ZAMI-858050 format. One record per residue: x, y, z of N, C-alpha, C in turn; residue in one letter; residue number from 0. Coordinates in steps of 0.001 Angstrom, whole numbers. Layout:
SITE      n.c1      n.c2      n.c3     ca.c1     ca.c2     ca.c3      c.c1      c.c2      c.c3   rest    nr
SITE         X         Y         Z         X         Y         Z         X         Y         Z      a   NUM
...
This chain:
SITE      n.c1      n.c2      n.c3     ca.c1     ca.c2     ca.c3      c.c1      c.c2      c.c3   rest    nr
SITE     73849     80400     74041     74336     80313     75416     74709     81708     75924      m     0
SITE     74327     82020     77156     74692     83309     77721     76192     83354     78010      s     1
SITE     76713     84553     78067     78133     84701     78395     78427     84191     79805      r     2
SITE     77455     84304     80694     77666     83792     82052     77839     82282     82029      l     3
SITE     76983     81579     81304     77115     80124     81202     78401     79748     80482      d     4
SITE     78761     80526     79464     80003     80248     78749     81209     80462     79669      a     5
SITE     81149     81476     80509     82242     81730     81446     82402     80582     82437      l     6
SITE     81288     79990     82841     81335     78872     83795     82131     77685     83252      r     7
SITE     82293     77589     81945     83080     76492     81358     84565     76640     81654      q     8
SITE     84986     77842     82047     86406     78108     82253     86766     78508     83682      h     9
SITE     85817     79098     84406     86072     79583     85762     84884     79261     86651      s    10
SITE     85156     79011     87925     84086     78826     88884     83555     80206     89272      l    11
SITE     82254     80410     89110     81643     81717     89342     81188     81842     90791      v    12
SITE     81593     82943     91409     81270     83235     92804     80505     84554     92830      v    13
SITE     79479     84647     93678     78696     85878     93791     79314     86788     94844      a    14
SITE     79594     88012     94457     80195     88998     95357     79075     89857     95940      d    15
SITE     78292     89254     96842     77118     89933     97378     76585     89169     98578      t    16
SITE     75794     89872     99391     75042     89220    100450     73563     89151    100127      g    17
SITE     73184     89544     98920     71787     89592     98493     71326     88182     98110      d    18
SITE     70473     87595     98947     70016     86227     98708     69257     86087     97400      l    19
SITE     68443     87072     97056     67677     86994     95806     68613     86935     94605      d    20
SITE     69662     87747     94625     70625     87739     93525     71363     86407     93468      a    21
SITE     71704     85868     94621     72417     84586     94660     71533     83478     94094      i    22
SITE     70262     83478     94464     69341     82466     93928     69176     82617     92420      k    23
SITE     69184     83867     91955     68955     84135     90536     70105     83617     89673      r    24
SITE     71348     83826     90131     72500     83517     89276     73187     82211     89635      y    25
SITE     72785     81583     90711     73239     80238     91082     74762     80076     91018      q    26
SITE     75487     80871     91773     76941     80719     91815     77336     79485     92631      p    27
SITE     78574     79091     92507     79092     77987     93317     79311     78442     94758      q    28
SITE     79922     79601     94935     80239     80158     96250     79693     81575     96326      d    29
SITE     79835     82182     97503     79503     83594     97676     80497     84225     98642      a    30
SITE     80826     85485     98402     81727     86213     99288     80996     87397     99896      t    31
SITE     81331     87687    101155     80778     88860    101820     81922     89655    102438      t    32
SITE     81641     90884    102775     82562     91726    103524     81718     92756    104262      n    33
SITE     82300     93577    105141     81484     94538    105891     80672     95476    105005      p    34
SITE     81234     95870    103867     80518     96780    102967     79285     96101    102378      s    35
SITE     79412     94838    101994     78277     94113    101409     77218     93802    102462      l    36
SITE     77647     93488    103679     76680     93229    104743     75935     94506    105101      i    37
SITE     76638     95640    105066     75992     96927    105321     74885     97177    104299      l    38
SITE     75152     96860    103022     74125     97001    101988     72959     96040    102237      k    39
SITE     73293     94806    102593     72260     93791    102811     71417     94091    104039      a    40
SITE     71967     94884    104965     71269     95205    106213     69923     95874    105951      f    41
SITE     69808     96582    104836     68572     97308    104521     67610     96506    103652      e    42
SITE     68004     95305    103226     67137     94515    102349     65939     93959    103120      l    43
SITE     64732     94056    102555     63536     93570    103257     63635     92097    103663      p    44
SITE     64254     91290    102809     64313     89862    103086     65120     89480    104302      g    45
SITE     65916     90396    104817     66767     90092    105969     66233     90660    107276      y    46
SITE     65158     91424    107250     64723     92128    108457     64312     91180    109587      q    47
SITE     63630     90114    109265     63239     89153    110299     64470     88497    110907      e    48
SITE     65420     88157    110059     66667     87547    110541     67418     88519    111448      l    49
SITE     67487     89789    111047     68167     90803    111863     67491     90926    113222      i    50
SITE     66173     90974    113234     65449     91082    114505     65726     89878    115401      d    51
SITE     65793     88692    114807     66081     87482    115584     67469     87539    116202      d    52
SITE     68439     87992    115410     69813     88080    115908     69907     89102    117032      v    53
SITE     69288     90257    116850     69369     91305    117864     68645     90903    119148      l    54
SITE     67614     90092    119024     66915     89628    120230     67819     88753    121086      s    55
SITE     68784     88081    120452     69716     87228    121189     70692     88046    122029      e    56
SITE     71081     89209    121514     72127     89984    122183     71585     91169    122978      t    57
SITE     70289     91431    122867     69731     92644    123492     69992     92690    124992      r    58
SITE     69959     91540    125651     70112     91515    127105     71436     90910    127554      n    59
SITE     72388     90841    126661     73691     90274    127009     74638     91390    127458      e    60
SITE     74582     91748    128716     75454     92791    129230     74845     94172    129070      g    61
SITE     75536     95148    129630     75023     96516    129631     75753     97436    128659      t    62
SITE     76892     96997    128155     77681     97838    127259     77107     97752    125844      d    63
SITE     76487     98839    125399     75816     98841    124103     76798     98647    122956      l    64
SITE     77974     99266    123046     78976     99143    121982     79431     97695    121852      v    65
SITE     79685     97046    122985     80127     95650    122962     79043     94751    122385      d    66
SITE     77801     94994    122761     76703     94185    122217     76556     94385    120717      r    67
SITE     76775     95613    120256     76680     95887    118818     77761     95134    118058      a    68
SITE     78977     95103    118602     80077     94380    117941     79765     92890    117862      k    69
SITE     79273     92337    118970     78935     90915    118955     77773     90643    117998      r    70
SITE     76865     91591    117919     75723     91423    117014     76163     91409    115554      s    71
SITE     77177     92218    115212     77687     92224    113841     78223     90846    113473      v    72
SITE     78995     90237    114367     79522     88897    114099     78383     87893    113911      d    73
SITE     77411     87941    114798     76297     86992    114711     75462     87231    113459      r    74
SITE     75315     88505    113106     74562     88818    111891     75307     88327    110654      l    75
SITE     76615     88541    110615     77409     88068    109478     77286     86558    109325      a    76
SITE     77318     85849    110441     77207     84389    110397     75782     83962    110054      v    77
SITE     74796     84678    110591     73404     84344    110256     73147     84528    108770      a    78
SITE     73627     85644    108205     73492     85862    106769     74278     84816    105995      m    79
SITE     75494     84536    106467     76314     83530    105797     75659     82162    105812      g    80
SITE     74979     81841    106901     74289     80547    106993     73125     80472    106014      s    81
SITE     72409     81589    105858     71336     81642    104861     71909     81440    103452      e    82
SITE     73039     82089    103197     73684     81953    101886     74154     80521    101675      i    83
SITE     74702     79906    102739     75195     78529    102629     74076     77547    102308      a    84
SITE     72850     77914    102663     71713     77037    102349     71313     77133    100884      s    85
SITE     71869     78133    100189     71512     78371     98785     72631     77941     97836      v    86
SITE     73885     78217     98197     75005     77856     97320     75508     76454     97670      v    87
SITE     76012     75709     96681     76528     74373     96971     77922     74378     97580      p    88
SITE     78624     75510     97438     80008     75570     97895     80176     76298     99213      g    89
SITE     81011     77325     99202     81413     77996    100432     80951     79439    100482      r    90
SITE     80896     79952    101701     80629     81368    101923     81809     81949    102688      v    91
SITE     82269     83118    102253     83382     83791    102920     82844     84814    103913      s    92
SITE     83387     84784    105118     82985     85720    106172     84237     86376    106734      t    93
SITE     84177     87696    106875     85386     88481    107130     85606     88775    108611      e    94
SITE     86869     88647    109015     87305     89111    110326     87354     90640    110281      v    95
SITE     86923     91297    111362     86855     92757    111396     88184     93376    110988      a    96
SITE     88103     94401    110137     89301     95035    109588     90188     95634    110663      a    97
SITE     89603     96028    111791     90422     96646    112840     91406     95647    113463      r    98
SITE     91228     94361    113161     92140     93330    113669     93226     92973    112655      l    99
SITE     93333     93725    111580     94217     93374    110470     95691     93315    110850      s   100
SITE     96065     93961    111955     97472     93983    112355     97687     93259    113683      f   101
SITE     96759     92372    114038     96838     91624    115294     96600     90146    114994      d   102
SITE     97674     89384    114930     97574     87974    114553     96725     87186    115538      t   103
SITE     97020     87303    116809     96324     86491    117803     94849     86859    117900      q   104
SITE     94537     88148    117825     93140     88562    117867     92389     88051    116645      a   105
SITE     93055     88034    115489     92427     87516    114266     92132     86028    114396      s   106
SITE     93054     85293    114989     92845     83851    115195     91667     83620    116131      i   107
SITE     91618     84380    117224     90499     84230    118176     89169     84551    117503      r   108
SITE     89147     85614    116702     87900     85989    116027     87472     84914    115030      k   109
SITE     88441     84355    114309     88118     83273    113378     87501     82092    114114      a   110
SITE     88063     81741    115264     87505     80642    116063     86077     80951    116484      h   111
SITE     85816     82201    116877     84469     82596    117281     83492     82460    116113      e   112
SITE     83916     82905    114930     83036     82820    113763     82740     81371    113402      l   113
SITE     83756     80516    113450     83553     79100    113136     82616     78457    114150      i   114
SITE     82747     78840    115432     81858     78305    116462     80424     78756    116227      e   115
SITE     80249     80033    115841     78902     80535    115547     78288     79788    114361      l   116
SITE     79095     79517    113336     78595     78730    112201     78213     77318    112641      y   117
SITE     79057     76737    113496     78791     75381    113963     77456     75314    114707      d   118
SITE     77153     76344    115481     75882     76370    116212     74693     76396    115254      r   119
SITE     74903     76938    114070     73837     77009    113069     73869     75815    112113      r   120
SITE     74717     74853    112421     74759     73636    111623     75534     73754    110329      g   121
SITE     76372     74777    110222     77199     74966    109029     78634     74587    109386      v   122
SITE     79147     73542    108764     80485     73062    109086     81573     73955    108527      g   123
SITE     82763     73826    109087     83887     74655    108636     84265     74381    107194      r   124
SITE     83870     73214    106666     84160     72899    105270     83311     73714    104307      d   125
SITE     82325     74473    104843     81476     75322    104004     81836     76796    104143      r   126
SITE     82866     77081    104958     83179     78470    105299     84621     78795    104926      v   127
SITE     84835     80023    104435     86175     80575    104299     86268     81798    105189      l   128
SITE     87274     81848    106041     87505     83014    106885     88321     84026    106086      i   129
SITE     87767     85232    105923     88447     86279    105153     89306     87130    106076      k   130
SITE     90537     87304    105655     91498     88118    106389     92200     89045    105415      l   131
SITE     92535     90249    105875     93321     91150    105044     94729     90580    104859      a   132
SITE     95306     90815    103677     96622     90250    103354     97763     91091    103920      s   133
SITE     97675     91395    105218     98791     91989    105942     99713     90861    106392      t   134
SITE    100910     91197    106837    101805     90156    107372    101119     89425    108520      w   135
SITE    100439     90195    109393     99782     89603    110553     98586     88743    110134      e   136
SITE     97844     89187    109132     96722     88397    108644     97174     87095    108017      g   137
SITE     98268     87142    107288     98800     85934    106647     99299     84946    107694      i   138
SITE     99921     85459    108755    100387     84585    109834     99189     83941    110546      r   139
SITE     98115     84699    110730     96908     84120    111330     96362     83014    110440      a   140
SITE     96326     83265    109137     95826     82257    108193     96675     80995    108228      a   141
SITE     97978     81152    108361     98871     79990    108413     98497     79076    109580      e   142
SITE     98213     79677    110737     97813     78898    111907     96453     78241    111671      v   143
SITE     95518     79014    111159     94163     78504    110954     94136     77364    109933      l   144
SITE     94904     77493    108868     94941     76435    107850     95425     75115    108463      e   145
SITE     96394     75195    109360     96906     73981    110015     95863     73360    110927      k   146
SITE     94903     74187    111370     93812     73687    112208     92634     73178    111383      e   147
SITE     92741     73261    110072     91646     72825    109214     90598     73881    108959      g   148
SITE     90943     75152    109244     90037     76270    108960     90584     76991    107738      i   149
SITE     89906     76846    106622     90391     77433    105369     90126     78927    105323      n   150
SITE     91031     79637    104638     90991     81096    104642     90988     81665    103227      c   151
SITE     90410     82861    103133     90395     83667    101913     91135     84952    102249      n   152
SITE     92315     85153    101660     93112     86350    101936     92735     87425    100932      l   153
SITE     92180     88511    101443     91607     89561    100615     92481     90808    100637      t   154
SITE     92045     91846     99914     92817     93090     99802     94258     92779     99393      l   155
SITE     94381     91999     98347     95694     91571     97874     96057     92359     96614      l   156
SITE     97155     93113     96711     97532     94031     95637     98983     93906     95179      f   157
SITE     99805     93139     95874    101229     93088     95525    101720     91657     95361      s   158
SITE    102810     91524     94617    103438     90220     94454    103929     89677     95795      d   159
SITE    104399     90573     96667    104880     90137     97980    103746     89524     98797      a   160
SITE    102580     90159     98759    101424     89599     99465    101076     88216     98926      q   161
SITE    101034     88100     97605    100682     86819     96993    101684     85737     97383      a   162
SITE    102966     86044     97289    103989     85058     97599    103909     84610     99056      q   163
SITE    103711     85554     99967    103612     85202    101383    102406     84303    101642      a   164
SITE    101303     84540    100926    100127     83679    101061    100424     82267    100559      c   165
SITE    101117     82162     99434    101479     80835     98915    102374     80115     99929      f   166
SITE    103343     80848    100466    104278     80259    101431    103536     79724    102657      d   167
SITE    102471     80433    103053    101734     80069    104269    100721     78945    104042      a   168
SITE    100562     78516    102786     99608     77452    102503     98166     77893    102585      g   169
SITE     97912     79160    102248     96554     79703    102292     95680     79007    101243      v   170
SITE     94453     78705    101606     93549     77999    100692     93233     78828     99457      f   171
SITE     92915     80127     99654     92451     80948     98540     92917     82389     98735      l   172
SITE     93284     83026     97631     93623     84451     97649     92708     85195     96687      v   173
SITE     92424     86451     97033     91548     87292     96209     92310     88526     95727      s   174
SITE     93126     88397     94688     93766     89585     94125     92716     90477     93473      p   175
SITE     92840     91782     93709     91836     92732     93238     92179     93254     91844      f   176
SITE     91155     93395     91035     91310     93901     89676     90969     95388     89616      v   177
SITE     89702     95707     89909     89213     97066     89723     89953     98108     90524      g   178
SITE     90276     97797     91773     90950     98801     92602     92371     99065     92112      r   179
SITE     93013     98035     91575     94336     98246     90973     94218     99187     89780      v   180
SITE     93264     98896     88905     93074     99730     87723     92663    101148     88112      t   181
SITE     91811    101274     89121     91405    102601     89595     92627    103449     89939      d   182
SITE     93588    102852     90621     94778    103586     91062     95583    104068     89862      w   183
SITE     95784    103178     88899     96585    103552     87733     95871    104589     86860      y   184
SITE     94552    104477     86745     93806    105479     85979     93931    106855     86624      k   185
SITE     93865    106882     87946     93997    108156     88656     95404    108730     88501      k   186
SITE     96415    107860     88544     97806    108310     88462     98180    108781     87060      e   187
SITE     97659    108095     86044     98089    108361     84665     97075    109153     83853      t   188
SITE     95817    109166     84299     94772    109827     83519     94360    109037     82296      g   189
SITE     94764    107779     82224     94475    106944     81057     93296    106034     81307      r   190
SITE     92605    105669     80215     91679    104548     80221     92395    103374     79566      d   191
SITE     92196    102198     80123     92953    101040     79650     92045    100055     78907      y   192
SITE     92505     99610     77753     91829     98526     77041     92046     97229     77820      a   193
SITE     91118     96241     77674     91237     95006     78458     92603     94336     78352      p   194
SITE     93220     94358     77175     94482     93653     77004     95655     94335     77699      q   195
SITE     95470     95600     78092     96550     96294     78803     96118     96781     80184      e   196
SITE     94963     96333     80644     94434     96719     81944     95392     96264     83045      d   197
SITE     95897     97187     83890     96881     96799     84907     96314     95871     85973      p   198
SITE     95006     95995     86288     94405     95086     87249     94319     93674     86704      g   199
SITE     93930     93555     85445     93882     92248     84788     95282     91641     84728      v   200
SITE     96264     92447     84365     97644     91960     84279     98139     91468     85635      a   201
SITE     97779     92159     86699     98211     91752     88035     97651     90385     88395      f   202
SITE     96356     90172     88169     95749     88886     88524     96312     87773     87655      v   203
SITE     96531     88048     86379     97169     87030     85527     98532     86657     86075      r   204
SITE     99273     87649     86557    100590     87386     87130    100516     86505     88360      g   205
SITE     99500     86709     89200     99322     85868     90383     99026     84428     89960      v   206
SITE     98171     84261     88943     97880     82913     88426     99151     82252     87892      c   207
SITE     99953     83006     87167    101193     82457     86616    102146     82024     87721      e   208
SITE    102216     82807     88798    103117     82449     89898    102649     81165     90580      r   209
SITE    101334     80986     90747    100803     79745     91314    101200     78565     90439      v   210
SITE    101032     78730     89125    101349     77646     88205    102823     77300     88224      n   211
SITE    103656     78315     88130    105095     78087     88050    105649     77469     89334      q   212
SITE    105055     77857     90474    105547     77327     91740    104870     76048     92180      g   213
SITE    103813     75654     91478    103102     74438     91863    102411     74549     93211      g   214
SITE    101976     75758     93563    101305     75955     94848     99854     75478     94776      y   215
SITE     99315     75106     95929     97942     74619     95989     96917     75738     96154      d   216
SITE     97362     76945     96440     96458     78063     96674     95580     78341     95459      t   217
SITE     94286     78543     95706     93330     78882     94652     93342     80400     94449      v   218
SITE     93358     80831     93194     93305     82260     92883     91883     82626     92473      v   219
SITE     91345     83670     93099     90004     84141     92772     90068     85637     92461      m   220
SITE     89931     85992     91185     89895     87392     90814     88700     88088     91449      g   221
SITE     88925     89334     91932     87880     90048     92660     87883     91522     92279      a   222
SITE     86843     92234     92712     86763     93685     92543     86753     94096     91071      s   223
SITE     85768     93566     90346     85658     93901     88924     84833     95169     88725      f   224
SITE     85233     95946     87733     84495     97157     87379     83668     96975     86112      r   225
SITE     84124     96100     85208     83472     95954     83903     83381     94486     83506      t   226
SITE     82440     94210     82609     82331     92870     82035     83623     92502     81304      v   227
SITE     84234     93493     80647     85459     93224     79882     86574     92725     80785      e   228
SITE     86662     93275     81988     87674     92789     82929     87406     91346     83325      q   229
SITE     86145     91017     83552     85788     89641     83898     86198     88689     82778      v   230
SITE     85798     89014     81550     86067     88121     80423     87558     88005     80139      l   231
SITE     88306     89056     80437     89750     89021     80217     90452     88073     81179      a   232
SITE     89741     87623     82235     90326     86688     83198     89625     85330     83169      l   233
SITE     88886     85045     82089     88295     83712     81939     89402     82665     81999      a   234
SITE     89195     81671     82823     90225     80658     83036     90897     80789     84387      g   235
SITE     90809     81960     85021     91225     82098     86415     90342     81140     87222      c   236
SITE     90902     80385     88161     90115     79336     88826     88765     79789     89363      p   237
SITE     88729     80958     90023     87454     81480     90510     87395     82976     90236      r   238
SITE     86186     83455     90012     85954     84881     89800     84753     85275     90648      l   239
SITE     84928     86236     91558     83803     86695     92367     83274     87985     91764      t   240
SITE     81989     87968     91403     81400     88966     90512     80161     89567     91153      i   241
SITE     80000     90875     91040     78850     91572     91616     77567     91222     90855      s   242
SITE     76398     91395     91490     75126     91103     90804     74950     91893     89508      p   243
SITE     75384     93152     89483     75210     93964     88271     75959     93356     87095      a   244
SITE     77177     92900     87332     77959     92298     86251     77470     90889     85934      l   245
SITE     77005     90160     86933     76399     88856     86669     75182     89016     85755      l   246
SITE     74393     90042     86024     73208     90303     85195     73603     90636     83761      e   247
SITE     74634     91460     83612     75088     91827     82269     75599     90612     81510      a   248
SITE     76312     89736     82192     76820     88520     81554     75681     87566     81186      l   249
SITE     74693     87475     82056     73562     86575     81795     72678     87091     80668      a   250
SITE     72659     88406     80473     71782     89002     79471     72364     88979     78065      a   251
SITE     73650     88688     77952     74310     88709     76639     74678     87296     76216      a   252
SITE     74405     86984     74962     74792     85686     74411     76169     85798     73760      d   253
SITE     76873     84678     73722     78171     84673     73063     79136     83713     73705      g   254
SITE     80131     83331     72942     81177     82451     73454     82154     83240     74322      d   255
SITE     82832     82524     75193     83882     83108     76030     85137     82267     75856      v   256
SITE     86194     82901     75417     87455     82190     75220     88289     82249     76492      a   257
SITE     88958     81145     76832     89828     81175     78020     91025     82086     77784      p   258
SITE     91322     82926     78754     92467     83832     78676     93617     83381     79563      r   259
SITE     93332     82440     80459     94351     81902     81362     94278     80389     81285      i   260
SITE     95397     79752     81069     95472     78293     81033     96327     77816     82190      t   261
SITE     95783     76920     82987     96489     76436     84173     97181     75109     83873      l   262
SITE     98452     75055     84177     99218     73810     84007    100392     73849     84982      s   263
SITE    100125     73452     86210    101152     73547     87250    102362     72682     86909      q   264
SITE    103547     73277     87080    104754     72476     86871    105675     72491     88088      d   265
SITE    105538     73484     88962    106322     73506     90190    107804     73695     89986      g   266
SITE    108194     74209     88823    109628     74325     88535    110244     75619     89048      t   267
SITE    109411     76571     89456    109952     77879     89832    109486     78302     91215      s   268
SITE    109447     77352     92143    109039     77700     93509    110149     78513     94165      r   269
SITE    109757     79603     94790    110723     80511     95392    110929     80195     96870      r   270
SITE    112028     80704     97416    112257     80597     98839    111194     81417     99584      q   271
SITE    110651     80898    100686    109642     81651    101431    110176     83017    101872      p   272
SITE    109306     84004    101826    109675     85345    102250    109688     85430    103773      l   273
SITE    110706     86084    104328    110636     86410    105744    109934     87759    105901      n   274
SITE    109740     88173    107138    108958     89389    107366    109604     90617    106739      e   275
SITE    110902     90742    106876    111586     91912    106316    111461     91945    104796      a   276
SITE    111609     90779    104162    111499     90708    102701    110084     91033    102254      e   277
SITE    109105     90532    103002    107711     90834    102679    107451     92333    102764      f   278
SITE    107837     92929    103869    107534     94351    104072    108280     95215    103054      r   279
SITE    109501     94844    102726    110243     95611    101726    109606     95466    100343      w   280
SITE    109277     94245     99966    108678     94017     98658    107356     94740     98501      g   281
SITE    106532     94693     99545    105241     95382     99487    105446     96895     99487      h   282
SITE    106403     97356    100271    106685     98789    100363    107093     99378     99023      n   283
SITE    107749     98592     98182    108238     99084     96902    107145     99251     95857      q   284
SITE    105949     98805     96169    104808     98938     95248    103875    100021     95792      d   285
SITE    103967    101220     95233    103189    102349     95743    101692    102087     95656      a   286
SITE    101256    101489     94542     99835    101185     94384     99363    100255     95493      m   287
SITE    100111     99189     95732     99707     98198     96723     99647     98799     98118      a   288
SITE    100616     99645     98453    100596    100310     99750     99340    101157     99908      n   289
SITE     99054    101962     98909     97898    102850     98976     96595    102073     99087      d   290
SITE     96431    101049     98237     95146    100365     98160     94910     99440     99354      k   291
SITE     95964     98830     99889     95781     98007    101085     95330     98874    102253      l   292
SITE     96030     99993    102475     95666    100880    103582     94252    101429    103393      a   293
SITE     93940    101846    102181     92610    102382    101896     91538    101316    102101      e   294
SITE     91802    100098    101636     90823     99026    101762     90523     98694    103213      g   295
SITE     91562     98635    104046     91352     98362    105465     90537     99481    106095      i   296
SITE     90871    100729    105760     90119    101861    106316     88652    101796    105901      r   297
SITE     88396    101512    104638     87013    101489    104149     86201    100377    104807      r   298
SITE     86779     99187    104912     86069     98095    105564     85815     98420    107032      f   299
SITE     86795     99047    107687     86629     99419    109094     85527    100460    109243      a   300
SITE     85476    101425    108314     84429    102450    108357     83046    101829    108192      e   301
SITE     82916    100889    107251     81615    100256    107036     81240     99362    108218      d   302
SITE     82237     98717    108815     81979     97935    110026     81448     98856    111137      q   303
SITE     82059    100022    111273     81627    100976    112300     80208    101471    112016      h   304
SITE     79900    101744    110749     78543    102177    110397     77522    101094    110734      k   305
SITE     77874     99843    110441     76965     98737    110734     76766     98589    112238      l   306
SITE     77846     98716    112999     77734     98642    114453     76851     99765    114988      e   307
SITE     76962    100958    114400     76141    102090    114840     74662    101840    114544      a   308
SITE     74360    101292    113372     72974    100979    113025     72398     99943    113989      l   309
SITE     73209     98946    114300     72753     97888    115209     72575     98443    116619      i   310
SITE     73507     99276    117058     73384     99882    118391     72104    100695    118491      a   311
SITE     71763    101380    117411     70539    102182    117396     69317    101283    117536      d   312
SITE     69309    100167    116829     68174     99247    116926     68090     98625    118319      r   313
SITE     69264     98255    118876     69272     97658    120206     68744     98640    121253      l   314
SITE     69030     99910    121046     68635    100926    122036     67173    101313    121931      a   315
SITE     66589    101124    120749     65230    101654    120535     64162    100592    120504      t   316
SITE     64541     99324    120503     63515     98277    120438     63495     97426    121713      r   317
């Protein structure tokens, strides 16, 4: 048995890519996308016809090229997500633009727009997760959306305060990051970490433990893996979103996979919900989380801008 198949016995495998060929190859339950992954997928031959179709819809919608490019990015993300939804049996995550990370109402409006675009393509909201950055404003937007029956995936999650606020808000799924946490500590300390002491792995295990102890319904999905060892060290985490390169490495190697996380909710240690001041203070006290959240939002915003520029160029020249 391949390690990938063995891992599936303990965790639901999610593909961290917009590459349809890779998704078909590894047959994950779900798939996640973000502006960086869509930017990569934008150049794939298999998507060119779809891109042309999407751009033909917006080419004559108004005269403002920048505005048309922004709308085209949303439609392209949904068009790609709809293609992915036709391949995976579960859900596809689609991200609200990072520049809205500190605007609750704008994030809610954008989520509604994305759900409407999916609905037009025949993809129901039960097949979609709206991705939002785990800022206070993003979490508040998710709280509203969850009450409306729109499930959310809270991403760029690096601190205990972020995780707790998501649990308090009744968020469907959180994506605590592994690799970016470890990257920060390696840079700060100059150390390489063995899997059993990897700070990113330890952080995600801690989030799983908090869900169990508090009896929360939120699903934990480990994300941002750098190595196969990090993935295997989190076997048993409810979901793991894994890049094609690591999926390939897992599929190519045979061997058993032992569960490293055991879930047994007891609900005996549920904490009082955090208010805004407590959230901001708790997050502020974690230097790594502050750095990586800000960096992650900037990077996603930069890739969103690059994608908009590429689309604007196509709209102007065709």
